MARBADREN-718882 format. One record per atom (N, C-alpha, C, CB): x, y, z; residue number from 1. Coordinates in Angstrom, 3 decimals, padded with zeros to 6 digits. Each point is the difference from the previous one (the first is absolute). Glycine has a CB too. Layout:
residues N
<east: X, north: Y, up: Z, num: NUM>
...
END
This chain:
residues 81
<east: 039.276, north: 001.747, up: -055.897, num: 1>
<east: -001.445, north: -000.173, up: -000.048, num: 1>
<east: -000.310, north: -001.476, up: 000.243, num: 1>
<east: -000.279, north: 001.963, up: -001.614, num: 1>
<east: -000.689, north: -002.204, up: 002.466, num: 2>
<east: -000.369, north: -001.378, up: 000.311, num: 2>
<east: -000.695, north: -000.638, up: -001.200, num: 2>
<east: -000.218, north: 000.585, up: 002.447, num: 2>
<east: 000.248, north: -001.911, up: -002.527, num: 3>
<east: -000.711, north: -000.670, up: -001.097, num: 3>
<east: -001.490, north: 000.368, up: -000.033, num: 3>
<east: 001.643, north: -001.887, up: 000.161, num: 3>
<east: -002.269, north: 001.969, up: 001.009, num: 4>
<east: -001.433, north: 000.336, up: 000.047, num: 4>
<east: -000.240, north: 001.409, up: -000.537, num: 4>
<east: -000.300, north: -001.524, up: 001.983, num: 4>
<east: 001.175, north: 002.455, up: -001.628, num: 5>
<east: -000.143, north: 001.374, up: -000.489, num: 5>
<east: 000.219, north: 000.067, up: -001.504, num: 5>
<east: 000.767, north: 000.863, up: 002.220, num: 5>
<east: 000.177, north: -001.631, up: -002.729, num: 6>
<east: 000.251, north: -000.024, up: -001.452, num: 6>
<east: -001.187, north: -000.611, up: -000.737, num: 6>
<east: 002.478, north: -000.186, up: 000.415, num: 6>
<east: -003.041, north: -000.863, up: 000.134, num: 7>
<east: -001.189, north: -000.616, up: -000.619, num: 7>
<east: -001.142, north: 001.005, up: -000.032, num: 7>
<east: 000.711, north: -002.288, up: 000.805, num: 7>
<east: -000.924, north: 003.002, up: 000.298, num: 8>
<east: -001.061, north: 001.005, up: 000.066, num: 8>
<east: 000.246, north: 001.113, up: -001.011, num: 8>
<east: -000.348, north: -000.529, up: 002.427, num: 8>
<east: 001.608, north: 000.968, up: -002.550, num: 9>
<east: 000.334, north: 001.052, up: -000.961, num: 9>
<east: -000.300, north: -000.449, up: -001.428, num: 9>
<east: 001.779, north: 000.841, up: 001.558, num: 9>
<east: -001.374, north: -002.061, up: -001.882, num: 10>
<east: -000.252, north: -000.532, up: -001.346, num: 10>
<east: -001.498, north: -000.167, up: -000.251, num: 10>
<east: 002.218, north: -001.183, up: 000.060, num: 10>
<east: -002.941, north: 000.716, up: 000.955, num: 11>
<east: -001.449, north: -000.160, up: -000.148, num: 11>
<east: -000.655, north: 001.353, up: -000.268, num: 11>
<east: 000.045, north: -002.007, up: 001.533, num: 11>
<east: 000.335, north: 003.036, up: -000.767, num: 12>
<east: -000.567, north: 001.338, up: -000.202, num: 12>
<east: 000.296, north: 000.498, up: -001.411, num: 12>
<east: 000.265, north: 000.493, up: 002.454, num: 12>
<east: 000.943, north: -000.743, up: -002.951, num: 13>
<east: 000.355, north: 000.412, up: -001.362, num: 13>
<east: -000.872, north: -000.735, up: -001.016, num: 13>
<east: 002.375, north: 000.464, up: 000.734, num: 13>
<east: -002.597, north: -001.753, up: -000.522, num: 14>
<east: -000.872, north: -000.767, up: -000.896, num: 14>
<east: -001.435, north: 000.520, up: 000.053, num: 14>
<east: 001.467, north: -002.012, up: 000.315, num: 14>
<east: -001.949, north: 002.315, up: 000.888, num: 15>
<east: -001.356, north: 000.539, up: 000.152, num: 15>
<east: -000.126, north: 001.326, up: -000.744, num: 15>
<east: -000.226, north: -001.137, up: 002.241, num: 15>
<east: 001.199, north: 002.003, up: -002.094, num: 16>
<east: -000.054, north: 001.296, up: -000.688, num: 16>
<east: 000.035, north: -000.173, up: -001.512, num: 16>
<east: 001.128, north: 001.065, up: 001.959, num: 16>
<east: -000.339, north: -002.015, up: -002.453, num: 17>
<east: 000.039, north: -000.263, up: -001.446, num: 17>
<east: -001.349, north: -000.513, up: -000.489, num: 17>
<east: 002.458, north: -000.508, up: 000.150, num: 17>
<east: -003.071, north: -000.400, up: 000.610, num: 18>
<east: -001.314, north: -000.523, up: -000.381, num: 18>
<east: -001.054, north: 001.102, up: 000.039, num: 18>
<east: 000.644, north: -002.259, up: 000.889, num: 18>
<east: -000.581, north: 003.108, up: 000.128, num: 19>
<east: -000.960, north: 001.107, up: 000.094, num: 19>
<east: 000.143, north: 000.955, up: -001.177, num: 19>
<east: 000.047, north: -000.191, up: 002.493, num: 19>
<east: 001.176, north: 000.449, up: -002.911, num: 20>
<east: 000.218, north: 000.883, up: -001.144, num: 20>
<east: -000.637, north: -000.587, up: -001.257, num: 20>
<east: 002.142, north: 000.823, up: 001.033, num: 20>
<east: -001.997, north: -002.114, up: -001.218, num: 21>
<east: -000.626, north: -000.660, up: -001.154, num: 21>
<east: -001.522, north: 000.082, up: 000.085, num: 21>
<east: 001.967, north: -001.556, up: -000.170, num: 21>
<east: -002.510, north: 001.321, up: 001.350, num: 22>
<east: -001.452, north: 000.068, up: 000.177, num: 22>
<east: -000.519, north: 001.420, up: -000.208, num: 22>
<east: 000.129, north: -001.920, up: 001.603, num: 22>
<east: 000.592, north: 002.921, up: -001.079, num: 23>
<east: -000.415, north: 001.393, up: -000.206, num: 23>
<east: -000.043, north: 000.335, up: -001.484, num: 23>
<east: 000.996, north: 000.628, up: 002.214, num: 23>
<east: -000.009, north: -001.107, up: -002.953, num: 24>
<east: 000.031, north: 000.256, up: -001.446, num: 24>
<east: -001.193, north: -000.665, up: -000.686, num: 24>
<east: 002.518, north: 000.152, up: 000.070, num: 24>
<east: -002.833, north: -001.377, up: 000.326, num: 25>
<east: -001.153, north: -000.694, up: -000.583, num: 25>
<east: -001.298, north: 000.738, up: 000.330, num: 25>
<east: 001.228, north: -002.192, up: 000.180, num: 25>
<east: -001.359, north: 002.664, up: 001.057, num: 26>
<east: -001.199, north: 000.736, up: 000.403, num: 26>
<east: -000.104, north: 001.310, up: -000.775, num: 26>
<east: 000.119, north: -001.035, up: 002.293, num: 26>
<east: 001.014, north: 001.723, up: -002.448, num: 27>
<east: 000.012, north: 001.251, up: -000.769, num: 27>
<east: -000.425, north: -000.255, up: -001.449, num: 27>
<east: 001.832, north: 000.904, up: 001.488, num: 27>
<east: -001.310, north: -001.975, up: -002.076, num: 28>
<east: -000.354, north: -000.342, up: -001.379, num: 28>
<east: -001.492, north: -000.311, up: -000.113, num: 28>
<east: 002.324, north: -000.889, up: -000.375, num: 28>
<east: -002.854, north: 000.139, up: 001.317, num: 29>
<east: -001.438, north: -000.325, up: -000.016, num: 29>
<east: -000.828, north: 001.280, up: 000.107, num: 29>
<east: 000.468, north: -002.254, up: 001.052, num: 29>
<east: -000.058, north: 003.182, up: -000.194, num: 30>
<east: -000.710, north: 001.268, up: 000.134, num: 30>
<east: 000.055, north: 000.824, up: -001.272, num: 30>
<east: 000.516, north: -000.028, up: 002.418, num: 30>
<east: 000.626, north: 000.005, up: -003.092, num: 31>
<east: 000.128, north: 000.732, up: -001.264, num: 31>
<east: -000.910, north: -000.571, up: -001.085, num: 31>
<east: 002.357, north: 000.547, up: 000.609, num: 31>
<east: -002.717, north: -001.805, up: -000.458, num: 32>
<east: -000.919, north: -000.639, up: -000.954, num: 32>
<east: -001.450, north: 000.174, up: 000.440, num: 32>
<east: 001.778, north: -001.673, up: -000.588, num: 32>
<east: -001.994, north: 002.543, up: 001.549, num: 33>
<east: -001.317, north: 000.379, up: 000.496, num: 33>
<east: -000.754, north: -001.133, up: 000.666, num: 33>
<east: -000.061, north: 001.669, up: -001.779, num: 33>
<east: 000.793, north: -002.627, up: 002.314, num: 34>
<east: -000.669, north: -001.047, up: 000.770, num: 34>
<east: -000.394, north: 000.587, up: 001.348, num: 34>
<east: 001.313, north: -001.848, up: -001.169, num: 34>
<east: -002.524, north: 001.581, up: 001.635, num: 35>
<east: -000.444, north: 000.560, up: 001.278, num: 35>
<east: 000.820, north: -000.543, up: 001.172, num: 35>
<east: -002.303, north: 000.239, up: -000.952, num: 35>
<east: 002.470, north: 000.605, up: 001.965, num: 36>
<east: 000.798, north: -000.372, up: 001.167, num: 36>
<east: -000.521, north: -001.262, up: 000.666, num: 36>
<east: 000.541, north: 002.397, up: 000.337, num: 36>
<east: -001.876, north: -002.565, up: -000.263, num: 37>
<east: -000.515, north: -001.198, up: 000.657, num: 37>
<east: 000.321, north: -001.256, up: -000.805, num: 37>
<east: -001.829, north: 001.373, up: 001.012, num: 37>
<east: 001.896, north: -001.254, up: -002.334, num: 38>
<east: 000.380, north: -001.150, up: -000.830, num: 38>
<east: 001.478, north: -000.337, up: 000.211, num: 38>
<east: -001.758, north: 000.627, up: -001.712, num: 38>
<east: 002.582, north: 000.396, up: 001.833, num: 39>
<east: 001.426, north: -000.219, up: 000.248, num: 39>
<east: 000.186, north: -000.667, up: 001.362, num: 39>
<east: 000.600, north: 002.008, up: -001.428, num: 39>
<east: -001.292, north: -001.514, up: 002.453, num: 40>
<east: 000.107, north: -000.586, up: 001.337, num: 40>
<east: -000.489, north: -001.447, up: 000.002, num: 40>
<east: -000.312, north: 002.278, up: 001.013, num: 40>
<east: -000.815, north: -002.543, up: -001.680, num: 41>
<east: -000.509, north: -001.374, up: -000.070, num: 41>
<east: 001.011, north: -000.917, up: -000.676, num: 41>
<east: -002.350, north: 000.873, up: -000.079, num: 41>
<east: 002.957, north: -000.397, up: -001.006, num: 42>
<east: 000.989, north: -000.808, up: -000.717, num: 42>
<east: 001.219, north: -000.277, up: 000.876, num: 42>
<east: -000.788, north: 000.982, up: -002.171, num: 42>
<east: 001.248, north: 000.031, up: 002.899, num: 43>
<east: 001.143, north: -000.202, up: 000.897, num: 43>
<east: -000.304, north: -001.049, up: 001.059, num: 43>
<east: 000.695, north: 002.366, up: -000.386, num: 43>
<east: -001.891, north: -002.289, up: 000.968, num: 44>
<east: -000.388, north: -000.962, up: 001.027, num: 44>
<east: -000.091, north: -001.405, up: -000.584, num: 44>
<east: -001.248, north: 001.805, up: 001.216, num: 44>
<east: 000.617, north: -001.927, up: -002.381, num: 45>
<east: -000.125, north: -001.317, up: -000.630, num: 45>
<east: 001.366, north: -000.591, up: -000.323, num: 45>
<east: -002.207, north: 000.688, up: -000.952, num: 45>
<east: 003.114, north: 000.135, up: 000.448, num: 46>
<east: 001.339, north: -000.486, up: -000.320, num: 46>
<east: 000.766, north: -000.386, up: 001.260, num: 46>
<east: 000.009, north: 001.444, up: -002.038, num: 46>
<east: -000.153, north: -000.668, up: 003.099, num: 47>
<east: 000.671, north: -000.317, up: 001.255, num: 47>
<east: -000.503, north: -001.328, up: 000.554, num: 47>
<east: 000.288, north: 002.451, up: 000.471, num: 47>
<east: -001.589, north: -002.644, up: -000.513, num: 48>
<east: -000.573, north: -001.259, up: 000.499, num: 48>
<east: 000.483, north: -001.166, up: -000.860, num: 48>
<east: -002.041, north: 001.228, up: 000.865, num: 48>
<east: 002.047, north: -001.063, up: -002.182, num: 49>
<east: 000.461, north: -001.075, up: -000.893, num: 49>
<east: 001.478, north: -000.292, up: 000.254, num: 49>
<east: -001.704, north: 000.676, up: -001.744, num: 49>
<east: 002.502, north: 000.369, up: 001.917, num: 50>
<east: 001.432, north: -000.172, up: 000.247, num: 50>
<east: 000.234, north: -000.666, up: 001.350, num: 50>
<east: 000.492, north: 002.020, up: -001.407, num: 50>
<east: -001.166, north: -001.562, up: 002.436, num: 51>
<east: 000.181, north: -000.536, up: 001.345, num: 51>
<east: -000.441, north: -001.451, up: 000.087, num: 51>
<east: -000.329, north: 002.284, up: 000.920, num: 51>
<east: -000.647, north: -002.664, up: -001.712, num: 52>
<east: -000.492, north: -001.371, up: 000.036, num: 52>
<east: 001.058, north: -001.015, up: -000.371, num: 52>
<east: -002.227, north: 000.868, up: -000.546, num: 52>
<east: 003.230, north: -000.456, up: -000.218, num: 53>
<east: 001.064, north: -000.913, up: -000.400, num: 53>
<east: 001.233, north: 000.088, up: 000.879, num: 53>
<east: -000.848, north: 000.178, up: -002.291, num: 53>
<east: 000.775, north: 000.600, up: 003.339, num: 54>
<east: 001.161, north: 000.189, up: 000.875, num: 54>
<east: -000.122, north: -000.800, up: 001.274, num: 54>
<east: 000.300, north: 002.264, up: -000.937, num: 54>
<east: 000.827, north: -002.691, up: 001.453, num: 55>
<east: 000.007, north: -000.656, up: 001.298, num: 55>
<east: -000.309, north: 001.009, up: 001.094, num: 55>
<east: 001.661, north: -001.689, up: -000.834, num: 55>
<east: -001.425, north: 002.969, up: 000.555, num: 56>
<east: -000.221, north: 001.053, up: 000.993, num: 56>
<east: -001.420, north: 000.549, up: -000.064, num: 56>
<east: 002.419, north: 000.582, up: -000.136, num: 56>
<east: -003.370, north: -001.367, up: -000.330, num: 57>
<east: -001.357, north: 000.509, up: -000.164, num: 57>
<east: -000.634, north: 000.399, up: 001.334, num: 57>
<east: -000.228, north: -001.441, up: -002.020, num: 57>
<east: 000.598, north: 000.801, up: 003.108, num: 58>
<east: -000.535, north: 000.403, up: 001.312, num: 58>
<east: 000.461, north: 001.407, up: 000.350, num: 58>
<east: -000.020, north: -002.401, up: 000.754, num: 58>
<east: 001.282, north: 002.697, up: -001.051, num: 59>
<east: 000.526, north: 001.335, up: 000.269, num: 59>
<east: -000.719, north: 001.030, up: -000.875, num: 59>
<east: 002.248, north: -000.984, up: 000.628, num: 59>
<east: -002.474, north: 000.644, up: -001.882, num: 60>
<east: -000.711, north: 000.906, up: -000.894, num: 60>
<east: -001.419, north: 000.222, up: 000.489, num: 60>
<east: 001.408, north: -000.768, up: -001.918, num: 60>
<east: -002.074, north: -000.285, up: 002.380, num: 61>
<east: -001.353, north: 000.134, up: 000.532, num: 61>
<east: -000.007, north: 000.920, up: 001.216, num: 61>
<east: -000.567, north: -002.297, up: -000.847, num: 61>
<east: 001.575, north: 002.188, up: 001.677, num: 62>
<east: 000.090, north: 000.878, up: 001.171, num: 62>
<east: 000.184, north: 001.449, up: -000.432, num: 62>
<east: 000.977, north: -001.882, up: 001.351, num: 62>
<east: -000.146, north: 002.109, up: -002.351, num: 63>
<east: 000.178, north: 001.358, up: -000.523, num: 63>
<east: -001.322, north: 000.544, up: -000.533, num: 63>
<east: 002.394, north: -000.526, up: -000.578, num: 63>
<east: -003.110, north: -000.300, up: -000.166, num: 64>
<east: -001.271, north: 000.448, up: -000.585, num: 64>
<east: -001.020, north: 000.335, up: 001.086, num: 64>
<east: 000.452, north: -001.414, up: -002.022, num: 64>
<east: -000.476, north: 000.635, up: 003.109, num: 65>
<east: -000.898, north: 000.323, up: 001.109, num: 65>
<east: 000.373, north: 001.349, up: 000.600, num: 65>
<east: -000.327, north: -002.450, up: 000.483, num: 65>
<east: 001.617, north: 002.709, up: -000.362, num: 66>
<east: 000.457, north: 001.288, up: 000.517, num: 66>
<east: -000.378, north: 001.145, up: -000.919, num: 66>
<east: 001.877, north: -001.165, up: 001.120, num: 66>
<east: -001.732, north: 000.962, up: -002.410, num: 67>
<east: -000.384, north: 001.030, up: -000.969, num: 67>
<east: -001.500, north: 000.243, up: 000.079, num: 67>
<east: 001.908, north: -000.653, up: -001.518, num: 67>
<east: -002.690, north: -000.403, up: 001.607, num: 68>
<east: -001.453, north: 000.146, up: 000.097, num: 68>
<east: -000.380, north: 000.805, up: 001.238, num: 68>
<east: -000.299, north: -002.185, up: -001.202, num: 68>
<east: 000.956, north: 001.919, up: 002.317, num: 69>
<east: -000.295, north: 000.749, up: 001.225, num: 69>
<east: 000.329, north: 001.476, up: -000.178, num: 69>
<east: 000.456, north: -002.054, up: 001.367, num: 69>
<east: 000.672, north: 002.362, up: -002.014, num: 70>
<east: 000.361, north: 001.397, up: -000.245, num: 70>
<east: -001.008, north: 000.687, up: -000.919, num: 70>
<east: 002.408, north: -000.601, up: 000.312, num: 70>
<east: -002.839, north: -000.102, up: -001.339, num: 71>
<east: -000.967, north: 000.568, up: -000.947, num: 71>
<east: -001.325, north: 000.269, up: 000.712, num: 71>
<east: 001.109, north: -001.224, up: -001.921, num: 71>
<east: -001.555, north: 000.274, up: 002.732, num: 72>
<east: -001.260, north: 000.181, up: 000.714, num: 72>
<east: 000.042, north: 001.187, up: 000.946, num: 72>
<east: -000.386, north: -002.438, up: -000.175, num: 72>
<east: 001.524, north: 002.665, up: 000.811, num: 73>
<east: 000.141, north: 001.132, up: 000.920, num: 73>
<east: 000.266, north: 001.308, up: -000.736, num: 73>
<east: 000.857, north: -001.575, up: 001.726, num: 73>
<east: -000.561, north: 001.465, up: -003.009, num: 74>
<east: 000.317, north: 001.203, up: -000.757, num: 74>
<east: 001.372, north: 000.546, up: 000.352, num: 74>
<east: -002.421, north: 000.512, up: -000.110, num: 74>
<east: 003.235, north: -001.381, up: 000.705, num: 75>
<east: 001.342, north: 000.424, up: 000.416, num: 75>
<east: 000.945, north: 000.020, up: -001.197, num: 75>
<east: -000.394, north: -000.954, up: 002.299, num: 75>
<east: 001.339, north: 001.879, up: -002.271, num: 76>
<east: 001.013, north: -000.011, up: -001.071, num: 76>
<east: 000.894, north: -001.219, up: 000.149, num: 76>
<east: -000.040, north: 002.517, up: -000.124, num: 76>
<east: 000.578, north: -002.975, up: -000.980, num: 77>
<east: 000.935, north: -001.100, up: 000.024, num: 77>
<east: 001.266, north: 000.464, up: 000.712, num: 77>
<east: -000.956, north: -000.969, up: -002.148, num: 77>
<east: 001.665, north: 000.046, up: 002.800, num: 78>
<east: 001.239, north: 000.362, up: 000.671, num: 78>
<east: 000.980, north: 000.638, up: -000.980, num: 78>
<east: -000.350, north: -001.869, up: 001.637, num: 78>
<east: 001.146, north: 002.792, up: -001.143, num: 79>
<east: 000.998, north: 000.677, up: -000.847, num: 79>
<east: 001.013, north: -001.001, up: -000.501, num: 79>
<east: -000.302, north: 002.134, up: 001.273, num: 79>
<east: 000.801, north: -001.848, up: -002.447, num: 80>
<east: 001.049, north: -000.858, up: -000.564, num: 80>
<east: 001.269, north: 000.161, up: 000.810, num: 80>
<east: -001.006, north: 000.176, up: -002.301, num: 80>
<east: 001.729, north: -001.287, up: 002.442, num: 81>
<east: 001.276, north: 000.098, up: 000.715, num: 81>
<east: 001.122, north: 000.210, up: -000.967, num: 81>
<east: -000.861, north: -001.455, up: 001.805, num: 81>
END
């Protein structure tokens, strides 16, 4: 396996681990009867706060623009890899 492929594999594993943690947090918030729009607002606020401290904030901003375009079109999010 090439170094680039190994890096991509490890990154995907990290992304899946982070998503699992986020799904659990979202599930817990829903069980506490927090409204979906409040959960979504909190996720966005936390993402913006987190991205603001990263050197990769331009990349995060690009991702957010892409997500906004998908939401506006009503398109489903890309399938998980």
